N, C-alpha and C positions, 0 to 999 in steps of 0.2 A: 276721218279716222281710218286707220289701217285695219283691214279685216284680218282675223286670225289666219286665214288661208292665203294671204297675199304673198307670203314668203315662198309658197310653193307654186305660185302662178307661173305659167309658161313665159310670161312677159318679164318676169323678174330676172335680172342679169345673174348669171352663175358666178360664184366666187372663183377667182383665178386659181388654177391648179398649181400645185407645188412643182418646181422645176425638176426634171428628171435627173437622177443621180448619175454621175459620171463613172463609168466602169473603166478601170485601167488594167491592162494586161501586162504583167511584169515578165515578159518573155519575148524573145525574138522569133519564136516559132511561127512560120506562116501557116502551118497546119492548125495550130490552136486558134490563131486569128480567124482562119477560114471557118472553123467550127462555130465560133461565136457569131460571126456575121451571118452564117446560114441559119442560126437559131434566133435571129432578130435583134442582135445587139450591134452596137457600133463602138467598140472599145478603143480607147486611146492606148497606144503601145509605148511603153517606157522600159527599155532594157536595163536590167539590174546591174550587170557587170560583176556579179558574184563569181568568185573563183571556186568552181564546183569541185576541183581536185583537192581543195583544202578541207572539205567537210567529210566527216566520218559518222557512221552509225552502226549499231549492232546487227541490223537486218536490212535486206534490200527495201522492204516496205517502209521501215523507219527512215532509211536514207532518203527515199523519194519524198517523204513528208518533210524532213528537216531541210532538204534542198529547196522545196517549195516555200517553206517558211522564211528561209534566208533571202530568197528572191523578193518575196512580198514585203518583207521588213525593210530591205535595202531601198526599195522604191518608195514605200510609204513614209519612211523617216529620213530619207537621204537628201532632202532638199531639192528633189527633182519635180515635185508637184507644188502648186501654189493655191489650189482651190480650198483645201481644208476639209472637204466632205466627200472625197472620192472613195470608191470601193475598189481596193487593189486586189487583184487575183494573181497569185504566183503558182506555177505548176512545174513539176519536173518528173521525168519518167526514167525508169531503169528496167531492164529485163532480168528477171530472176531465173537463173539456170544453175542447177547443182548447188543451190544456196548462195551463189555469187551474184552481185549486182553488176550488170553489164550496161554501160552507157554507150556513147558514140565510140566506134572504133577509132584508134589513133591514125591508122593508115590502111592502105589497100590490103597489105599482108594480114593485118589483124582482122579485117572484115572477111577475108577469104577463110581464115581459120575459124572465125565465129560461125559462118554458115556451114562449114564442114562439121562443126560440133552440134549445130542446132537441127540439121535436116533429119527428118524422121522422128523427131522428139517433140516434147511440149515444154513450154516455159511459161512463166507468169509475168505479164507486163504490169508493173507497179507504177502508178502515177500519183504523186503527192499533190494535194490541193491546199492552198491557204488563202483565206479571204480576210483582209483587214479593212475595217470601217474607220476611215480617218476622222469621221465626225464624232465618234464615240471612243475611239481607241481600242475597240474590241477586236479580237482575233480568233478565228476558228480554223481548224485544219483537220484533214483526214486523208487516207490513202485508198484509192480504188484499185482492185485487182482483177485482171482478166487473163484467163488461161488461153494460150495461143498454141495451136497444133500445127507444126511446120511440115511441109511436104518434103519431097526428096529431089530437089533440083540436082542435075548431074554437074560434073565439074565444069563443063563448058558453059552451062547456064549460070553457075555461080560466078565464073570468070567474067561473063558478059555483064552480069548485074553489078559486080564490083567496079568494072570499067566505066559504068554509067556515072559513078560518083555518088549516087543516092545514098548508099549505106553509110557513108562517112558523115552524114549530117543528121542521122536519126538514131535514137536510143535503141540498142539491141541490133543495129545494122539492118533494120527492116521497117516497113510501114504498110498499113492496109490500103492506103490511098495512093500508092505509087507503083513502081515497076516490080516490086517484090510481091504484090498481091497474088499473082498466080502460084507463088510458092508457099502460100499459107492455106492449109487444108480447111481450117475452121477455127472458131474461137468459142469460149464459154464465158459470157459476160458482156459488158458494154463495149461495142466497137469503137465508140468515140474515145474511150479511155485508152485504147491502143494507139489511136491517132494522136492523142496528146492531152485530151481533156474530157472528163466525164461530166456531161451536162446534167444528168440526174443528181450527181454528187454536188455539183455547183449549186443547183437549186436548193438542196438540203442545207448546205452551208450558209447560203444567203438567207434562208428561212430562219436559221438560228440567230441571225443578226436582225431579224424583223423586216427583211426586204423580200418582196415578191419578184420573181424573175419577170413577170409580165409588166412590172413597173419600170423595167429597164429596156423594154423593147422600143425600137425606133420606128 
């Protein structure tokens, strides 16, 4: 006869654990991918192909959120995935300066003008986050905001930075983890949000879907 305690015996085989959910990053940003990998995730990258210039919103914060939702929705429902239970994360960032949403500069001239306008001032980096659970169809989204205080690089430093090409590939024409880092005096808020993804906000959004971040670690 089986004793009442035999199910807890060290010799009793453990039940197989459920497979780890697949995290999908709906973004081509190497910075976002790097943040996720450093935090213990191994996301699959699927680029959404969303035309960001066609999307409008009333405020920079709302624009960042709507763009993130558009990216996540395009990947979650666009026939690019076949598993059916992936967790799709979409993000998009804009710099709010003088009430305007500033994304990636179109060319070197715009990047130069952007830095001439930003130096010695503060802006707010708005990053929209959207997570879609393909297993349930549920979607959650929010925007994280971080104040950035810019230094005063001189014209020669701005020219050298623009010539590096980096500001043409990042929202607001700057980043904390690149060549522009010496030109940022400080921030108020989550540094990861400025780089491209707020890990604390991602944890909150996953929690709203009933998913622990620790369950997605590799």
